[in-house]
C-alpha positions as protocol buffer text, in pm:
chain_id: "A"
residue {
  index: 1
  type: MET
  ca { x: -2017 y: 877 z: -1074 }
}
residue {
  index: 2
  type: HIS
  ca { x: -2187 y: 1092 z: -815 }
}
residue {
  index: 3
  type: CYS
  ca { x: -2019 y: 1376 z: -627 }
}
residue {
  index: 4
  type: PRO
  ca { x: -1905 y: 1275 z: -275 }
}
residue {
  index: 5
  type: TYR
  ca { x: -1994 y: 1623 z: -148 }
}
residue {
  index: 6
  type: CYS
  ca { x: -2345 y: 1680 z: -285 }
}
residue {
  index: 7
  type: SER
  ca { x: -2437 y: 1356 z: -472 }
}
residue {
  index: 8
  type: GLY
  ca { x: -2472 y: 1552 z: -801 }
}
residue {
  index: 9
  type: GLU
  ca { x: -2361 y: 1431 z: -1142 }
}
residue {
  index: 10
  type: THR
  ca { x: -1997 y: 1475 z: -1233 }
}
residue {
  index: 11
  type: LYS
  ca { x: -1792 y: 1505 z: -1544 }
}
residue {
  index: 12
  type: VAL
  ca { x: -1432 y: 1389 z: -1618 }
}
residue {
  index: 13
  type: VAL
  ca { x: -1200 y: 1683 z: -1669 }
}
residue {
  index: 14
  type: ASP
  ca { x: -874 y: 1494 z: -1700 }
}
residue {
  index: 15
  type: LYS
  ca { x: -781 y: 1130 z: -1747 }
}
residue {
  index: 16
  type: ARG
  ca { x: -439 y: 975 z: -1717 }
}
residue {
  index: 17
  type: ASP
  ca { x: -336 y: 609 z: -1766 }
}
residue {
  index: 18
  type: GLY
  ca { x: -72 y: 480 z: -1537 }
}
residue {
  index: 19
  type: GLU
  ca { x: 111 y: 153 z: -1559 }
}
residue {
  index: 20
  type: ASP
  ca { x: -147 y: -36 z: -1360 }
}
residue {
  index: 21
  type: SER
  ca { x: -428 y: 212 z: -1308 }
}
residue {
  index: 22
  type: THR
  ca { x: -630 y: 497 z: -1456 }
}
residue {
  index: 23
  type: ARG
  ca { x: -659 y: 824 z: -1277 }
}
residue {
  index: 24
  type: ARG
  ca { x: -956 y: 1055 z: -1337 }
}
residue {
  index: 25
  type: ARG
  ca { x: -999 y: 1409 z: -1223 }
}
residue {
  index: 26
  type: ARG
  ca { x: -1369 y: 1481 z: -1186 }
}
residue {
  index: 27
  type: GLU
  ca { x: -1576 y: 1799 z: -1134 }
}
residue {
  index: 28
  type: CYS
  ca { x: -1930 y: 1812 z: -997 }
}
residue {
  index: 29
  type: ILE
  ca { x: -2173 y: 1980 z: -1230 }
}
residue {
  index: 30
  type: SER
  ca { x: -2379 y: 2108 z: -929 }
}
residue {
  index: 31
  type: CYS
  ca { x: -2137 y: 2229 z: -668 }
}
residue {
  index: 32
  type: GLU
  ca { x: -1827 y: 2256 z: -893 }
}
residue {
  index: 33
  type: LYS
  ca { x: -1599 y: 2082 z: -642 }
}
residue {
  index: 34
  type: ARG
  ca { x: -1325 y: 1854 z: -781 }
}
residue {
  index: 35
  type: PHE
  ca { x: -1202 y: 1513 z: -667 }
}
residue {
  index: 36
  type: THR
  ca { x: -992 y: 1228 z: -804 }
}
residue {
  index: 37
  type: THR
  ca { x: -1082 y: 869 z: -866 }
}
residue {
  index: 38
  type: TYR
  ca { x: -858 y: 576 z: -945 }
}
residue {
  index: 39
  type: GLU
  ca { x: -945 y: 258 z: -1137 }
}
residue {
  index: 40
  type: ARG
  ca { x: -737 y: -53 z: -1076 }
}
residue {
  index: 41
  type: PRO
  ca { x: -796 y: -418 z: -1161 }
}
residue {
  index: 42
  type: ASN
  ca { x: -941 y: -619 z: -879 }
}
residue {
  index: 43
  type: LEU
  ca { x: -711 y: -896 z: -756 }
}
residue {
  index: 44
  type: ASN
  ca { x: -880 y: -1220 z: -672 }
}
residue {
  index: 45
  type: LEU
  ca { x: -603 y: -1324 z: -443 }
}
residue {
  index: 46
  type: ASN
  ca { x: -602 y: -1512 z: -116 }
}
residue {
  index: 47
  type: VAL
  ca { x: -346 y: -1451 z: 159 }
}
residue {
  index: 48
  type: VAL
  ca { x: -236 y: -1760 z: 349 }
}
residue {
  index: 49
  type: LYS
  ca { x: -163 y: -1649 z: 706 }
}
residue {
  index: 50
  type: LYS
  ca { x: 104 y: -1797 z: 930 }
}
residue {
  index: 51
  type: ASP
  ca { x: -149 y: -2019 z: 1109 }
}
residue {
  index: 52
  type: GLY
  ca { x: -286 y: -2159 z: 779 }
}
residue {
  index: 53
  type: ARG
  ca { x: -601 y: -1953 z: 760 }
}
residue {
  index: 54
  type: ARG
  ca { x: -685 y: -1786 z: 430 }
}
residue {
  index: 55
  type: GLU
  ca { x: -833 y: -1444 z: 379 }
}
residue {
  index: 56
  type: ALA
  ca { x: -902 y: -1223 z: 80 }
}
residue {
  index: 57
  type: TYR
  ca { x: -624 y: -988 z: -20 }
}
residue {
  index: 58
  type: SER
  ca { x: -688 y: -623 z: 73 }
}
residue {
  index: 59
  type: ARG
  ca { x: -502 y: -344 z: -89 }
}
residue {
  index: 60
  type: ASP
  ca { x: -626 y: -112 z: 183 }
}
residue {
  index: 61
  type: LYS
  ca { x: -485 y: -342 z: 461 }
}
residue {
  index: 62
  type: LEU
  ca { x: -147 y: -357 z: 284 }
}
residue {
  index: 63
  type: LYS
  ca { x: -135 y: 16 z: 236 }
}
residue {
  index: 64
  type: ALA
  ca { x: -246 y: 79 z: 600 }
}
residue {
  index: 65
  type: GLY
  ca { x: 49 y: -127 z: 730 }
}
residue {
  index: 66
  type: ILE
  ca { x: 293 y: 72 z: 519 }
}
residue {
  index: 67
  type: LEU
  ca { x: 130 y: 402 z: 619 }
}
residue {
  index: 68
  type: ARG
  ca { x: 160 y: 310 z: 984 }
}
residue {
  index: 69
  type: ALA
  ca { x: 540 y: 240 z: 940 }
}
residue {
  index: 70
  type: CYS
  ca { x: 576 y: 574 z: 750 }
}
residue {
  index: 71
  type: GLU
  ca { x: 377 y: 787 z: 998 }
}
residue {
  index: 72
  type: LYS
  ca { x: 547 y: 1126 z: 1057 }
}
residue {
  index: 73
  type: ARG
  ca { x: 818 y: 1042 z: 801 }
}
residue {
  index: 74
  type: PRO
  ca { x: 881 y: 1260 z: 488 }
}
residue {
  index: 75
  type: ILE
  ca { x: 729 y: 1005 z: 247 }
}
residue {
  index: 76
  type: SER
  ca { x: 462 y: 1108 z: -1 }
}
residue {
  index: 77
  type: ILE
  ca { x: 141 y: 910 z: -53 }
}
residue {
  index: 78
  type: ASP
  ca { x: 242 y: 872 z: -419 }
}
residue {
  index: 79
  type: THR
  ca { x: 559 y: 693 z: -307 }
}
residue {
  index: 80
  type: ILE
  ca { x: 358 y: 463 z: -86 }
}
residue {
  index: 81
  type: ASP
  ca { x: 104 y: 393 z: -364 }
}
residue {
  index: 82
  type: ALA
  ca { x: 388 y: 312 z: -599 }
}
residue {
  index: 83
  type: ALA
  ca { x: 528 y: 64 z: -349 }
}
residue {
  index: 84
  type: VAL
  ca { x: 189 y: -104 z: -312 }
}
residue {
  index: 85
  type: ASP
  ca { x: 158 y: -118 z: -687 }
}
residue {
  index: 86
  type: ARG
  ca { x: 501 y: -296 z: -715 }
}
residue {
  index: 87
  type: ILE
  ca { x: 411 y: -545 z: -449 }
}
residue {
  index: 88
  type: GLU
  ca { x: 75 y: -621 z: -619 }
}
residue {
  index: 89
  type: LYS
  ca { x: 243 y: -653 z: -957 }
}
residue {
  index: 90
  type: ALA
  ca { x: 486 y: -905 z: -814 }
}
residue {
  index: 91
  type: VAL
  ca { x: 206 y: -1137 z: -698 }
}
residue {
  index: 92
  type: TRP
  ca { x: -38 y: -1053 z: -983 }
}
residue {
  index: 93
  type: ASP
  ca { x: -44 y: -1393 z: -1156 }
}
residue {
  index: 94
  type: THR
  ca { x: -104 y: -1615 z: -845 }
}
residue {
  index: 95
  type: ASP
  ca { x: -414 y: -1726 z: -670 }
}
residue {
  index: 96
  type: GLU
  ca { x: -251 y: -1735 z: -331 }
}
residue {
  index: 97
  type: VAL
  ca { x: 38 y: -1560 z: -155 }
}
residue {
  index: 98
  type: THR
  ca { x: 165 y: -1608 z: 193 }
}
residue {
  index: 99
  type: SER
  ca { x: 160 y: -1330 z: 444 }
}
residue {
  index: 100
  type: THR
  ca { x: 527 y: -1392 z: 485 }
}
residue {
  index: 101
  type: GLU
  ca { x: 593 y: -1318 z: 114 }
}
residue {
  index: 102
  type: ILE
  ca { x: 393 y: -992 z: 141 }
}
residue {
  index: 103
  type: GLY
  ca { x: 575 y: -896 z: 459 }
}
residue {
  index: 104
  type: GLU
  ca { x: 917 y: -958 z: 301 }
}
residue {
  index: 105
  type: ARG
  ca { x: 819 y: -753 z: -10 }
}
residue {
  index: 106
  type: VAL
  ca { x: 705 y: -467 z: 220 }
}
residue {
  index: 107
  type: MET
  ca { x: 1040 y: -491 z: 405 }
}
residue {
  index: 108
  type: ALA
  ca { x: 1231 y: -466 z: 74 }
}
residue {
  index: 109
  type: GLU
  ca { x: 1028 y: -165 z: -40 }
}
residue {
  index: 110
  type: LEU
  ca { x: 1068 y: 15 z: 296 }
}
residue {
  index: 111
  type: LYS
  ca { x: 1441 y: -54 z: 311 }
}
residue {
  index: 112
  type: THR
  ca { x: 1495 y: 150 z: -7 }
}
residue {
  index: 113
  type: MET
  ca { x: 1231 y: 410 z: 90 }
}
residue {
  index: 114
  type: ASP
  ca { x: 1307 y: 510 z: 450 }
}
residue {
  index: 115
  type: LYS
  ca { x: 1527 y: 334 z: 705 }
}
residue {
  index: 116
  type: ILE
  ca { x: 1321 y: 444 z: 1007 }
}
residue {
  index: 117
  type: ALA
  ca { x: 995 y: 320 z: 846 }
}
residue {
  index: 118
  type: TYR
  ca { x: 1178 y: -4 z: 773 }
}
residue {
  index: 119
  type: ILE
  ca { x: 1276 y: -50 z: 1141 }
}
residue {
  index: 120
  type: ARG
  ca { x: 926 y: 34 z: 1255 }
}
residue {
  index: 121
  type: PHE
  ca { x: 770 y: -221 z: 1025 }
}
residue {
  index: 122
  type: ALA
  ca { x: 1037 y: -480 z: 1110 }
}
residue {
  index: 123
  type: SER
  ca { x: 979 y: -438 z: 1484 }
}
residue {
  index: 124
  type: VAL
  ca { x: 619 y: -543 z: 1435 }
}
residue {
  index: 125
  type: TYR
  ca { x: 657 y: -788 z: 1146 }
}
residue {
  index: 126
  type: ARG
  ca { x: 948 y: -974 z: 1305 }
}
residue {
  index: 127
  type: GLU
  ca { x: 784 y: -942 z: 1652 }
}
residue {
  index: 128
  type: PHE
  ca { x: 1084 y: -796 z: 1834 }
}
residue {
  index: 129
  type: ASP
  ca { x: 1037 y: -877 z: 2201 }
}
residue {
  index: 130
  type: ASP
  ca { x: 1362 y: -738 z: 2336 }
}
residue {
  index: 131
  type: PRO
  ca { x: 1608 y: -463 z: 2258 }
}
residue {
  index: 132
  type: VAL
  ca { x: 1878 y: -705 z: 2143 }
}
residue {
  index: 133
  type: ALA
  ca { x: 1656 y: -816 z: 1848 }
}
residue {
  index: 134
  type: PHE
  ca { x: 1598 y: -452 z: 1760 }
}
residue {
  index: 135
  type: GLU
  ca { x: 1969 y: -369 z: 1782 }
}
residue {
  index: 136
  type: ARG
  ca { x: 2050 y: -670 z: 1560 }
}
residue {
  index: 137
  type: GLU
  ca { x: 1813 y: -544 z: 1290 }
}
residue {
  index: 138
  type: VAL
  ca { x: 1963 y: -196 z: 1299 }
}
residue {
  index: 139
  type: ARG
  ca { x: 2310 y: -344 z: 1262 }
}
residue {
  index: 140
  type: LEU
  ca { x: 2199 y: -551 z: 962 }
}
residue {
  index: 141
  type: LEU
  ca { x: 2049 y: -242 z: 810 }
}
residue {
  index: 142
  type: ARG
  ca { x: 2371 y: -49 z: 851 }
}
residue {
  index: 143
  type: SER
  ca { x: 2588 y: -323 z: 690 }
}
């Protein structure tokens, strides 16, 4: 692994195995800066969109959607990564998953994580087009 700062060689100074990933803390031999890398299995998974199209699953796209909902909320990146890990683990053994199933799993994660993030995500995912739909979702969340 090359240093992202100076392209020098690096060494591993700490390694921790997680449930579904390996975390490595690395240090550059040249510039002595430290950085972290994560190793995860690559999912060969297709997402079936609402219109029937298929596209390759992207962890980055899933995480970006959750991050957008959680913007300016007191939620750590570790909490978000753990949610993404749980969603991935739930669909691990399949070749295809619908975007609807992923969306519902994100909704379930956000509902327990942060109510405001849940409403933000719901407003886009469920395509609220008027305040009544928004109010209905808030009422459901409160009950």
